N, C-alpha and C positions, 0 to 999 in steps of 0.2 A: 461859707461864712464871710460873705462879702468879698469874694475873690473875683478875679477877672476872667475865669474860664467861660462863664456863662452870664447872661444878663441876670442881674440880681436886684432884689427889692431894696437892699440897704443903701443908704446914701453914700457910704464909703465903699468904693468898688474893690480896693485892693487891701490885702491883709497888712500892707506896709505903710498905709496912710496916704497913698496916692489917690487923688480925687479928680477924675477927668472932667473937663468942662462940659457945658451943656449946649455947645454950638450945634447948629443943624448939620445933618449929614451932607457931605459934599463928595464929589467924585474924587477918587484917590489920585494923588499927584505922584507920578513915577519918581520924580526927584526927591520928594519927601520919603518915599519908600526906600530909596537907595540910601539916604542919610540915616534912616532908622536901622537898616541892616548894617551899615558901617559902624554905627554907634554900638550895636549889639556885639559885633565882632571885636571892637576895641575893648568892651567890658570883659568879654570872655578871655581875651588874650591877656589882659592885665591880671585877671583872676588866676590864670595859669602861672604867670610869673610870680604872683603872690604865693601860690601854693608851693611852687618850687623853692622859693626863699624860706618859707616856713619849714619845709622838709629838710632843707640844708642845715637849719639850726635845731633840728629835732623837735619841732613843734607840729601839732596836727595841721594838715593842710587847710582846714576850715578857718584857722587863725589868719592865714594868708589871704583867703577869700574875703574875709571881713575887712582886712587891711586894704585890700584892693578897692573895696566899696568906699571906704573913707577917703582914699586918694582921689578916686573919681569924683566924689562929691566936692572935695576941696578944689578941684580944677574946674568946677562948674559944669561937669557932664550931667545931663538929666537922665533919669530913669526912662525906660521905654515901656509901653504896654506889652511888647513882646517879652521883655525880661520878666515882668510881673506874671505873665501867663505861664512862662516856663517854670518860674519859682513855685507858683501855685500848684502846677501839675506835679512837681517834685514832692511837695508835701502831701498831696492827695495819694500818690503812689506809696509814700512812706507809711501813711496810716492804713492803707489797703493791705500792705505787707504785714503790718502789725496784726491786723484783724485775722489774716490767714493763719497766724501762728499763736493766737491768743486763746487761752481756755477761759471762757466767760465765767466759770465757777470761781476763778481767782478773785473776781471783783468783790465778792461778798465776804472775803476773809478779813479778820481783824487787822492784820498787818497792812491791808490795802485800804479798805473803806474807813476803818477807825483812824489809821494814821493820816489819811487824806483829810478827813474832817477836822481832827484836832490840830494838825499842822496848819491848815488854812486859817483857822481861827487865831492861833497864836501868832503866826506870821503877819496876818492882817492887822492885829492889834499893835504889834511892834512897828510895822510900817506906818500905821496911822499916828502912833505916838511920835515917831521921828518927823513925819510931815507936819504935824500940828506944832511941835516944838520949834521947827525951823520957821514955820509961818509966824509964830509968836514974836520972833526976833526980826521979822520982815525980810526973809530971804527970797529974793527974786519972785518967781511965779506964785509962791505960797502966800505972799502978803495979802492978796485979794481973793484967795481961793475960798469957795464955799465949803462947809463941812461935808456936804454930800459928794462934792467933787473929790475931796481927799479920801473919802471912803472908797470911791470907785477906783482911784489909783492904787490904794492900799490893797484892795482885793485883786487887782490885776497883777500886782507884784507877788502875790502869794502863789501864783502858778509856776510850774517848772517847764522847761523847754522840752517838748516831745522830740524835736529834731535833734538837738544836741545829745539828749540822754540816750536815744536809740543809736545814734552814731557812736557814742562812747561804748555802749554795750556790744555793738557789732564789731568794733575794733578789737575788743577783748573776747569775741566769740562767746558772749555771756547772755544772749537774749533768752535762752532756755534754762539757765541756771536759776537757783532760788532767788538771788538778789535781782536778776534780770527780769524774771516774771513778776516779781513784786513791784519793781520800778515801773514796768509797763502798765500794770494794773492801776497804780496810783496816777499815772499820766492819763489813763482813760477816764478815771473818775473826774479828774480836773478838767478834761476837755468837755465832759458833759455839763459840769458846773459852768464853764465858760459859755456854752450855748445858752443856758438859762440867763446868765448875766447879760449877754448880748441882746437877748429879746427884751429884757427889762430896760436897758439903756436906750435901745431904739424905740421903745414905747409901743412895740408891735408884738402881738402874740403869733404863734404859728398859724398858718392858714387852716380854715375849717376842714379841709380835706386831708390834713396831715395824717390822721389815723389810718387812712387808706394805705399808707406805706407798710402797714402790717401785712399786706398781701404779698410783700416781698418774701416773707417767711415760706409760704407754700411754693412761691415761684422759684425759690432757691433750689428746690429739688431737681427740676429739669435742667437748671443751670449747672448743677454739679454733675449730672449725667453727661451733659455736653462736654464739660472739661475732661471727664474720664475717657471720652471717646476721641479726643484730639491727639494728634501726633506730638512727639517731643521736639517741637520746633518753634519757629517764630509765630505760628498761628496761635499757639497757646498763650504766648505773651500778649499778642494783639487782642485776643478775646478777653483776657484778664484785665488789661488796661481799659478796654471798652466797658466792661462791667463796673469797674471802679469809677469811671468818669460819668457814665450815663445814668444807670439806675442808682448809683451811689451818690456821686457829687451833685449832679444836675437835679435829680428829683428831690433830694433832701434840701438843697439850697432853695429850690422853688417853693418848697413847703414851709420855709422859714425855720428849718431845724439845723441848718449849717451843713454845707457840702462836705467839710472835712469829716464830720461825724458820720455822714452817709457813706463815705469811702471806707471808714472803719467798720461800719455795720455790715456792709456788703462782704467785706473780708471775713467777718465773723460767720456770716451765713454760709460762705463757701468753704470754711475751714474743715468741715467733715469730709470733704472730697479727698480721695486718694491722691489727687494731683496738687493739693494745696501747697505742700512744701516745695514741690518742683516749680509751681507758679511763683511762689514767693522768691525763689532763687532767680527765676528768669527775669523778674522785674528789678532785681537788685542793681545791676549795672546801669540800667536806664534811670532808675531813681537816684543813684549816686551822681550821675552827670547833671541831672536836673536840679539837684539840691545846691549845686554851685551857684545857680542863679538866686536861690533863696538867701544865701549868706551875702552875696553881692547886694541884694536889695535892702537888707538890713543896714549895711554900711552906707548905702546911698542916701539914707535919710539925713546924712550930714552931721556936723557937730554943732552944739549949742554955743551961745555966748559965754562969757566968763562966769556969770552967776549961774547959768544953766549947767556948766561943767561942774561947778562946786556941788550943785544939787544932785547931778547924775552920780558923781563919786560918792556922795553921802548915801545914795540909794544902793550903790554897789557894796557899801559897808555892811548891808544886810545879808549879803551872800554867805559869809562864814557863819553868821548866826542862824540863818535858814538851814544851812548844811548840818550844823550841830544839832538843831531841833529834830531833823530827820533821823540822825544817828541815835539820839536819845529815845525817840519814840519807837524805832525799829528794835532797839535793844530791849525795850520794855515789852515788846511783842515776842520775845524769846530768841531773837537773832543773836548769833555770836557777834562780838564786836567787829571782827574783820568783815563779816557779811554786811552788817549794818553800815559800816564805813564806806564800803564799795557802792552800796545802793545810794547812800546819802550824797556821795561825790557826784554820781551821775545825775542827781536831781538838783544840783546846787544852783544852776543858772536860772535867770528869769525867763519867762516864756515868750515865744512869738505871739501867743494869745494876748499878752499884755499890750502889744501894739494894736491888735484888733480892737480890744475893749477901749483903749484910750482914743483911738481914731474914731470910734463910734461916739465917744463922749464929746470929741471936738466937733464932729458933724452935727450933733444934737445941740450944740451951742453952750454946753455946760463947762467945757474946758477950753482954755486958751490954746491956739494952734501950736505955741511953743512947747506945750506939754509933750506933743508927739516926738519932737526932736530930742527933748531931755530923756524921755523914757526909751527911745530908740538907742541913744548913747549908752544908757545904763544896761539895756538888754545886750547890746553888742559887747560891752566890756565884760559883762558877766559870762558871755559865751567864751571869751578868751580865758578868763580866770578858771572856768570849769574845765575846759579842754586841757589847759596846762596842768592843773591839779590832777586830772584823771590820767594823764600820761605818767604821773608818778604815784599811781594808786597803790602799788605794792609797798613802796616806802612809807607812804602816809598811813596805810592800814597797819603796817608793822609797828610804827611809832605809837599809834593809838592803842593797839592791842597790849603793848607793854605797860600802859598806864591805866587802862580801864579793864576791869575783870569781866569775863563773860557772865551772863545772867545765870542764876542758880537753876531756873526752870527753862530748858531749851525748847525751841520750836521743834515739832516732830521731824522736820526735814533737816534739822541741825544735830540730830542724835549721832552718836559715834557709829562708824562703819566698821563692822567686824570682819577682818580678813584672816582670822587665825586658823581657819580650816580650808584655805584656798591654796592650790598648787600653782594656778595660773591666773593672770589678770588680763582681761580684754577691755581696752579703753576705746569706747565708741561702738555702739550696738546697732549700727545701720545694717544694711544687707550683708556687707563684707564681714562685720564683726559677728553677726549672728551665725553666718556660715562657718567662720573659724571656731566659734565657741562650740558648735555642735560637733565639728570634726575632732576637737581636742577632747570632748567628753566621750563621744561614741567610739572613736578609733584608738585613743590613747589612754582612756580611763582616768583623765585628770579631773580634779575638782576645780572648776572654773567659776570665777566671779566676773560678771560683766559690769561695766560702768557706763552710764549714759546720762546726759544732762536733761533729756526730755523725760519728765516724770511719767507722762502718759505711756510712752514707749516702754520705759522700765517696768511699769505696772503690767502692761500687756504681756511682755516677755516673761515676767515672773509667773504670771498666770499660766503660761505655756510650759512651765517646768524648768526654765532656765533661772539660775541664781543671778539676778541683776539688781543693782542698787542705783538709786538716783544720785548723781553727783557730777560736778564739772572737774574733770581731771586736769584741766589747765590751771586750776585755781588753787592757791595755797590753802584756801578755806577747806577744800575737800581733804587734802592730805593731813590737815590738822585734826580731822575727825577720825582718821584711820587708826585702828588698833590691830596689831598683828604680832606673830611670834616668829617671824622669819621663815614661814612655810612657803611663801610665794617664790617660785624658781624662775618663772618666765613671764614677761609682759609683752603683749601685742598692742601696738599703737595702730588703731584702725579708724581714726576719726577722719572725716571727709576733707578737712582743711589742713594743709601742710603746717601752717603756723600753729595750729592747735596741737599737732603731734610734737612739734618742737618744744612748745611750752610744757606739755606733759612730761616730755623727756627731761627737761630741766628740773621739774619738780621731783621726778624720780631720783635724779642725781643728788639734789639737795637733801632728800630723805635718807640717803646712804644706801640705796638699793644696790645689791651686788650681783643680782642674777642676770639672766639673759633678756635682752630687749630686742624686739623685731619691729620694724616700722614698714609701712606700705607707702610707696610714693607713686605719683602719677607722671611726673616730668623728670627728665634726666638732670636738670639743673638743681633739683632738690636733693639729689643723692649726696653731694659733697657736704651738705649741712648735717647729714645724719650718719654718714659712713664711719666716722671716728667714734661715735658714741652708741651705735646700734647696728644690728644686722639689717640690711635693706632688701626689700622685695619689691620689684617693680609691679605695679598693679596689672598692667597689660601682659607682662611676662608671666605672672602667676596665672592670669586668666588663660593665656595661650597654653601653658602646661596642662592646666585642668581640662581645657578643650580637647587637647590631644589624648589625654587619658580616657576621657569619656568616649571619644570617637573609637578608640581601640576596643574598649569594653562593649560598646554597642555592636561593633562589627563581629564580635565573637571570637572564640579561641582559634579558628582556622586562619586568622590573619597573621601573616608572617612578615 
């Protein structure tokens, strides 16, 4: 979508509003190259400092990255093509990872498609009313703006940030929970609308050969077979990134459909692979590092003048209204108030796509260049507001829940969870959780209920005869749905992330559970955080004991 990874047909090359000049190509100057490298090192170093400062005051690191961008812009440091390329690649990998974990059936649900459409219309009307009212009294850029330009800006502000929302969900390990899946589905719908809007603003339709991209559907079968045959190493990551960038980003961008959407589409096509989840995890750390450049790039758009600041802050005033609308619409779809609040908070910020759409409007001559700076400032401030609010999501959702009742008719995945006939609870039904559940059932005769946030996995295991329910054990929302009679005597924490096990343990303590809790750890430093509240089993210690037992059984009774 007009980014700088590949040559692009759009007049705006970067998603952040940077437009390179049209000077003829000349031989590279080593001195210039060294200056660019030094500039990039300076930017990343200051971003690290900003992230550390944000962490020190208990704010998300991305707030520090944005602040570093503003500081650099204020000191006159110019963005570099290298920074934009790194930022673009980070967003591409983010969308690719989303596609690998997304169930496309989610997109047609009422709480996704219906909420997306109604929210876009309502938010667009509110934004247009605000802009038109400010224009009527002669505020800055709005005094001479055409109605069509105001409509474009209003539509751009109706989108929510994919980067911020997914970051928030990942920090809470909630991408597979109900509110996480719904949030991602809404974001995907908005991204598709943004592609259509970009084509309309640019005045160009997709190329005539764009339907040929449907050939990627049958081509995805050998690609999935290839992934299944690769080793568990860096080659898997490299091939995955290559598929995201080449058939995903490059082909879709060349066809005029938006490279970002292409990365998402390729991720969706590869999601049936048995290695999809592993691939998503393998690109996680790479994507996290590259996204630092994205937040820096947003801040590097700089700050507007006094009238522009007033306008930007007025636009940011839409954020709480936009958030409340999401909450109301999701509650109307049958979500509990706590679930709706969490999803609404993750969707609160303005989108990076607002920058793309406004930049296209500037390039087409419809919008004044100062609009890009104003919208960039509004987007950056909304990022800060959203990340700070999301850090306090438990407190916010608790306050809202006390004042707003749950809907009378609940969504199917919000129905009560019955644990009245369970002796044991296994939280996390990955390979470890499945093995533990079968051992507790087969050798100890216990009635076991498994809990997993992946609805597809929960359904598959239920079909195999295990009693598994869909739910996020780290989330107070799940425990609010639980009904029991004190029959559960033991709980096994078998989720893959240590932070998730800690969060689930905290929820168990809040619920007053007095039985036995056992947790699995991978690293020695994690033991101290669990040992006072749960029995601890080292993953590799347990694996070693099981390996020895099986070796003796295999050798036969003659072994002494």
